[in-house]
C-alpha positions as CSV (number, residue, x, y, z in Angstrom):
1,M,10.4,19.0,-28.1
2,K,8.1,21.9,-27.0
3,D,4.8,20.0,-27.1
4,L,4.6,20.0,-23.3
5,E,1.3,19.8,-21.5
6,T,0.5,19.9,-17.8
7,I,-2.3,17.8,-16.3
8,I,-3.6,17.2,-12.8
9,L,-5.0,13.8,-12.1
10,P,-6.7,12.5,-8.9
11,V,-4.8,9.6,-7.3
12,L,-6.6,6.6,-5.6
13,E,-5.5,4.0,-3.1
14,M,-2.8,6.2,-1.4
15,S,-2.7,5.9,2.4
16,C,0.7,7.4,3.4
17,A,3.6,9.5,2.3
18,V,5.5,6.4,1.1
19,C,2.5,5.7,-1.3
20,A,2.7,9.3,-2.6
21,N,6.5,8.9,-3.2
22,N,5.9,5.5,-5.0
23,V,3.3,7.1,-7.3
24,E,5.5,10.1,-8.0
25,N,8.7,8.1,-8.8
26,T,6.7,5.6,-11.0
27,V,5.4,8.4,-13.2
28,K,8.7,10.3,-13.2
29,G,10.4,7.2,-14.7
30,L,8.1,7.0,-17.7
31,P,9.4,8.0,-21.1
32,G,7.9,11.3,-22.2
33,V,7.3,12.6,-18.6
34,E,9.3,15.8,-17.8
35,E,8.1,16.4,-14.3
36,A,5.8,14.7,-11.8
37,S,4.7,15.8,-8.4
38,V,2.2,14.3,-5.9
39,N,0.2,16.3,-3.5
40,F,-0.6,13.8,-0.8
41,A,-2.9,16.2,1.1
42,A,-5.1,16.7,-2.0
43,N,-4.5,13.2,-3.4
44,T,-3.5,14.6,-6.8
45,L,-0.7,14.1,-9.3
46,S,0.6,17.0,-11.4
47,V,2.4,15.9,-14.5
48,K,4.3,17.9,-17.2
49,Y,4.6,15.6,-20.2
50,H,4.9,15.2,-24.0
51,P,1.5,14.1,-25.4
52,S,3.2,12.7,-28.5
53,L,5.2,10.3,-26.4
54,I,2.8,9.3,-23.6
55,T,-0.8,9.5,-22.7
56,P,-2.6,9.8,-19.3
57,Q,-3.9,6.3,-19.9
58,K,-0.4,4.9,-20.1
59,M,0.5,6.8,-16.9
60,R,-2.5,5.1,-15.3
61,E,-1.4,1.6,-16.4
62,A,2.1,2.2,-14.9
63,V,0.6,3.5,-11.6
64,Q,-1.8,0.5,-11.5
65,E,1.2,-1.8,-11.8
66,A,2.6,-0.1,-8.7
67,G,-0.6,-0.9,-6.8
68,Y,-2.4,2.5,-7.0
69,D,-4.8,4.1,-9.6
70,L,-5.4,7.4,-11.4
71,V,-8.7,8.9,-12.5
72,V,-8.4,9.7,-16.2
73,E,-10.7,10.3,-19.2
74,V,-13.9,11.1,-17.1
75,E,-16.0,14.2,-17.3
76,D,-15.7,15.1,-13.6
77,P,-12.6,13.4,-12.1
78,T,-13.0,15.3,-8.8
79,A,-16.5,13.8,-8.3
80,V,-15.2,10.3,-9.1
81,Q,-12.4,10.8,-6.6
82,E,-14.8,12.0,-3.9
83,E,-17.2,9.1,-4.5
84,M,-14.3,6.6,-4.2
85,A,-13.1,8.3,-1.0
86,R,-16.7,8.1,0.5
87,E,-16.8,4.4,-0.5
88,H,-13.4,3.8,1.1
89,Y,-14.6,5.5,4.3
90,R,-17.8,3.4,4.4
91,K,-15.8,0.2,4.0
92,L,-13.2,1.3,6.6
93,R,-16.1,2.2,9.0
94,R,-17.7,-1.2,8.5
95,N,-14.4,-3.0,9.1
96,T,-13.6,-1.0,12.2
97,I,-17.0,-1.7,13.7
98,G,-16.8,-5.4,12.9
99,A,-13.3,-5.6,14.4
100,W,-14.4,-3.8,17.6
101,V,-17.4,-6.2,18.0
102,L,-15.1,-9.2,17.9
103,S,-12.3,-7.6,19.9
104,I,-14.5,-7.1,23.0
105,P,-15.1,-10.8,23.6
106,L,-11.5,-11.5,22.6
107,A,-10.3,-9.2,25.3
108,L,-12.7,-10.5,27.9
109,L,-11.6,-14.1,27.2
110,G,-8.0,-13.1,27.4
111,M,-8.2,-11.0,30.6
112,V,-11.2,-12.2,32.6
113,F,-12.3,-15.6,31.4
114,M,-8.9,-17.0,30.5
115,H,-9.7,-20.4,32.2
116,T,-12.8,-21.1,30.0
117,P,-12.5,-24.6,28.4
118,G,-11.4,-24.2,24.8
119,G,-10.8,-20.5,25.4
120,N,-7.5,-20.4,23.5
121,W,-9.2,-21.9,20.4
122,I,-12.0,-19.4,20.6
123,M,-9.6,-16.5,20.9
124,M,-7.6,-17.8,17.9
125,A,-10.7,-18.1,15.8
126,L,-11.8,-14.5,16.8
127,A,-8.3,-13.1,16.1
128,L,-8.2,-14.8,12.7
129,V,-11.6,-13.4,11.7
130,I,-10.5,-9.9,12.7
131,M,-7.3,-10.1,10.7
132,I,-8.5,-12.0,7.6
133,V,-12.0,-10.5,7.2
134,F,-11.8,-7.0,8.7
135,G,-8.1,-6.4,8.4
136,Q,-7.5,-7.9,5.0
137,S,-7.0,-4.7,3.1
138,F,-4.4,-3.5,5.6
139,Y,-2.3,-6.7,5.3
140,V,-2.8,-7.2,1.6
141,N,-1.7,-3.6,0.9
142,G,1.3,-4.1,3.1
143,V,2.5,-7.1,1.0
144,G,3.7,-4.6,-1.6
145,M,6.4,-3.5,0.8
146,E,7.6,-7.1,1.4
147,P,10.2,-7.9,-1.3
148,R,11.1,-11.3,0.1
149,L,7.4,-12.4,0.2
150,V,6.7,-11.1,-3.3
151,G,9.8,-13.0,-4.6
152,A,8.8,-16.2,-2.8
153,I,5.2,-16.0,-4.2
154,A,6.5,-15.4,-7.7
155,S,8.7,-18.6,-7.6
156,A,6.2,-20.8,-5.7
157,E,4.4,-23.8,-7.2
158,K,0.7,-23.8,-7.5
159,G,-1.1,-25.6,-4.6
160,A,1.9,-26.0,-2.4
161,L,2.0,-24.6,1.1
162,S,5.1,-22.5,1.6
163,A,7.7,-22.6,4.3
164,P,7.7,-19.6,6.6
165,V,9.0,-16.4,4.9
166,K,10.5,-13.7,7.2
167,G,9.4,-10.3,6.0
168,L,9.9,-6.7,7.2
169,S,6.6,-6.7,9.2
170,G,6.2,-10.4,10.2
171,V,6.5,-14.0,9.2
172,Y,4.3,-15.2,6.3
173,V,3.0,-18.6,5.2
174,F,1.1,-18.8,1.9
175,E,-0.4,-21.1,-0.7
176,V,-0.8,-20.2,-4.4
177,G,-4.3,-21.0,-5.4
178,D,-4.3,-19.6,-8.9
179,V,-1.9,-18.1,-11.4
180,K,-2.8,-15.4,-13.8
181,T,-0.6,-13.6,-16.4
182,D,-0.9,-10.0,-17.2
183,D,0.1,-9.1,-20.8
184,K,0.4,-5.4,-19.8
185,Q,3.2,-6.0,-17.4
186,T,6.6,-5.3,-18.8
187,A,10.1,-5.6,-17.5
188,E,10.5,-1.8,-17.6
189,G,7.3,-1.3,-15.6
190,E,8.5,-3.8,-13.0
191,K,11.9,-2.0,-12.9
192,V,10.2,1.4,-12.3
193,R,8.0,-0.1,-9.6
194,A,10.9,-1.8,-7.8
195,Q,12.9,1.4,-7.9
196,A,10.0,3.4,-6.5
197,M,9.4,0.9,-3.7
198,A,13.1,0.9,-2.8
199,E,13.2,4.7,-2.6
200,G,10.0,4.8,-0.6
201,M,11.4,2.3,1.9
202,A,14.6,4.2,2.1
203,Q,12.8,7.4,3.1
204,Q,10.6,5.4,5.5
205,F,13.5,4.0,7.5
206,A,16.1,6.8,7.1
207,I,14.6,9.1,9.7
208,P,14.4,6.5,12.5
209,A,17.9,5.3,11.7
210,I,19.3,8.9,11.9
211,Q,17.5,9.5,15.1
212,Q,18.9,6.3,16.6
213,M,22.5,7.1,15.5
214,A,22.3,10.7,16.7
215,K,21.4,9.6,20.3
216,I,19.4,12.8,20.9
217,Q,18.2,13.3,24.5
218,D,15.1,15.3,25.2
219,L,16.0,17.4,28.2
220,R,13.3,20.0,27.9
221,G,11.5,18.8,31.0
222,K,14.6,19.4,33.0
223,Y,14.9,23.1,32.2
224,F,11.3,24.1,31.5
């Protein structure tokens, strides 16, 4: 087949190099895609593909299944991407300000007024608001890198409080409040997503593991 086309699509919801790797591997695994490359600095995806086998909308659906999004079929995708980035910044700024406002009394209670009656309960309430309200996006996005937690949620019964589940970043307790099915999800899409997640995690943990095994000592301060 020689009906190859190249398209550059803005990518949304990426926050780190692992995210970029997940998006790239997700698109690379799709039938009809010859090459795919993500520019994390520019938040764009460059794809060389066969239009007769796959469309940008199909790519978007696969990327959405992996937890991200693409801007397709709009007149000015760059403008849409910039507006989404501005909205993300406004939301991040609001959450940061809110977290700081509650963190100040939390720190004062913990370091100065630690003997205040009911202080521990007040601190717990403040910490929960900071994490659940202002830090929700951080923790919810992180769930995608918690295979044990995702597996436990998938097999849990509706309305039942789970037992503690040990993940990579912490211990989780959850309750399934509602169950929705997605007709667009396919076994092949989940396979691509799981593979991309595994490769991203491997890259994330490979460098620290190599550094630890190499036992490198920084002696520059001794000689310079």
